N, C-alpha and C positions, 0 to 999 in steps of 0.2 A: 504493500499499500504506500502511496506517495505521502509525503509529509504535509499534514493539514494545517500547520501553524503559519499564521500570517507573518511576513517579514516587515512590512510597512515601508520598505525602501523604494526609491525610484529605480526601475530596471533600465539597464542600458538598451539602446536601440539595436535591433538587427533587422536585416532585410533579406527576403527570399524571392526567388524568381522561379515561376513555373515555366519550364522550357522543354516541352516535348520535342522529340526528334521529328520535325516536320519538313526538313530540308535534306539536301545530300549530307552525307556523314562528315566530310571535311568542313562544311560550313557550320554545322552544329558544334563540331569540336572547337572551332574558332570562337563561336558564340559562348560556349562554356568558359573558355579562357578569358574572354573579355568581361563576362559577368564577374568572375573572381577578381580580376584586376581592378574592377570598379568599386570593390569593397563590399559587395553583397556576400552575406554569410552562407547562404544555403541555396543549392540547386535542387528544384523540386519537380517531380513527375506526377501527372495525373494517372488515374487507374481506369483508362478507357481503351478497350481492345482496338477499337476502329482508328484510333489516332496515332499510334506509335508502337514501337517494340515494347515488350513487357517492362514494367518499372524496374524490377530487380537487376537484370543484366545492364540495362541502360544506365542506372545510377552507379553500378560498379564501374562501368567504363568512365563515367563523368568524374568519379573520385580519383581516377588515375591521371586525369588531365590537369587538375588544378588542386591546390590545397584549400578546399572549402568543404562545408558540410553538404550532405545530400539527404534527400528524404522523399517520402510519398506525400502527395497532397491531392486526395488522400485515398488509402486503400478503402474499397467498398467491402464491408464485412460479408455480405452474402455471396460474393464471387468466388470465395475459396474456403476450404475447411480451416477452422481456427489454427490447428497444428501446423498447416502448411504456411499460412501467413506468418506465424511466429517463427517458424524455422527459417523462412526467407529473411525476415527482419533480423534475427539473430546472426545469420550468416553475413548479412551486409555489415552489421556492426563489427564483426570479426575482421572481415576483409578490408574494411575502410579504417581499421584501427580506432573505432569509436567515433567516426564522423557521420554515422547514419542515425536519423531520427524517423521513427515510424508514425506517420500521420494515418489516422483511421477514423472511419465514420460509418454510418449505416447505409450510405448510398445516396446519390443525388436524385432529384425528382425524375421520375420515369425509369428508375432502376428495374421496376417490375417487367417492363417490356424487354429490357436487355437480358434479364434472367430467363424469360420465356425463349428468347432467340437462342440462348446458349443451352437450353435444355436443363436448366437448374431450377430447384424448388423456388417458388415464390413465397417467401416467408413473411410473417407479420413484422411490423416495426419492433415489437417487443422481443421477438426471436432474433432479429438483427442485432438488437442491443445486447442480448445474451452472447451473441457470437463475438461482439467486440470484447466483452469481459473475458470470455474464454481465450481469445487470442492474446490479450495482455497477460493473463495468468500463465499461459503456456510460454510466452516470451520471457517472463521473469524467471520461470524454472529453467529455461535454456540458458539465460544469462548467468545464472548462479550468483555467488557473492562477489565476483570480481568484475562484473560488467553490468552496466545499467544503460540499456537502450532507451533514449528519451522517447516518450509517447505524446504525440500531439492529437488531441481528440476534437473532431468537429461535432458540435452539439447544438441543440436548440431547446427541446422541451425539458420539463423538470426531471424526468427519469434519466435522460441522457446527461443532464447537468450533475445530477447526484452521482452518477457513475464516474464522470470526469473528475469530480471532487475527490473520489477515492483513488483514481488510477493515473490521471494525466499529469504530465510535466508542463504541458502548454495546452491552452484551450482557444479554439476559435469558434465563433457562432455561425452556424449555417445560415446564409442569408436568404431572405424572402423578397420577392419583387415588391418594391415600394417601401422597404424599410427605411424609416427616417433616422436622422441622427439621434433623436430622442429615444427611439425604440432600442437602438443598439447600445446607447448609454445606459438604458434601464437594464438590459441583459447583463452588461458588464458590471454595473453596480451590484446587482443581485448576486452574481457569482462571487465577486470579490468579498461580499459579506460573509460568504461561506468559507472561502479559501483563497489565499493570495498565491496565484501562480502567474506565469508569463501568459499574457493575453495577446493573441495574434488577430490581425485584421486582414481579411480577404478583400483585396482591392483590384477589381477586374478592369477598371477604366481609369485612364490617366489623360486628362484633357478630353480630346475626342477619340482617343485610341482605345478600342474595345478588344480585350484579350478573348479570342473566340473559344479558347479551351477553358475559360474560367467563368463564363456567363453566357446566356443565350445570344445568338447572333443579332437578334432584333433589339438588344439593349439600347436604350436611347440616352446618351450622355446628358442631353438637355433636361430630360425628365429627372435624372438622377440629381442634377444640380438644383432643379426646382424643389425636389423633395428634401434637400439638405442631407443627402445620403452620404454614409461613410464608405460607400462602394466606389467612390470616385475621388481622385486627387487632381489638383491643378497641374497643368504641364509646365507652368512657369516655375523654375526652381526656387525662387524666393518665396513665392506663395505656397508651394508644396512644403517647403521646410517649416514655415509658420503653421500650416495646418497640421503637419505630423506632430509638432511640439504641443499643439493645442489638444490633440487626441490623446496623447500620453498624459498630459496634465489633467484633462477633464474626465477621462474614462480608464486610464491605465493601459491602453494599448501601446506596446513597445516593439512588437514584431510585426512587420508590414510585409505582405506577400503580394507581388504584382506579376503581371505577365511579361514574357520576354520581349514583347513588342514595345514595352515602356522602359526597359532597362537602361537604354542609352540616355533617354530624356531625364531619368531620375539619378543618373550616376553622380552629378554634382551634389545632389541632396544627400545621397548615401555617404559620399566622401565627407561632407561637412558634419553630419550628425554621428558618424562613427569614428571620426578622426583619422580616416584612412589616408 
């Protein structure tokens, strides 16, 4: 079980990039190195079969290209047996010498259709949450006393939040369309009242650039700005820096995850806020 004691301190910033392999391999390798050189801490992979090679081997390759952390954003619990996910996560921790972090959740909206296409059982949300617990439990058994693979949980409802309070090292809140700043702040404040952990923010839009592998393709940046959504950041570096500082101060978000298409635009921001 993770430590449930609040620390009360301000957490340092870190920044992750969701960068699936959607180009030729040499171009992706260059992109991974550029992301690391810009000061981003983590290279992340989604768990969608149609978009890229499998996360495990892709992340293992990424870890050999640059000295940065790698992780899943995020494993969908109903796609694999818990022991299989745990074994892969533990193996990645070993092979990267502790630079892997396992992001896990119950699956994005529409996961039921994907399960049917793959011939897998369509299980209830409660059963998917049990799969998350079983995966983390198996991972801790495989890690043993000398290794601790960080676990990032994507949560929303009270049952998922309660499980994250028991198990997670980092928590991100699964976004809903139309979530306002006030709603995300409410979720963050409610969780922080239970336990002080690193809070991550999923930011699929920077300026007018929409990361297609992080949000539906019809996402409207103007509508997000009108809703004062935390799913968008300004593309102007000074404005983005000010907004990121505000989000940490107001809500405790210190880990920001963006799409690869925004990495170059945010590189000056990352350099300033991480001292890179």
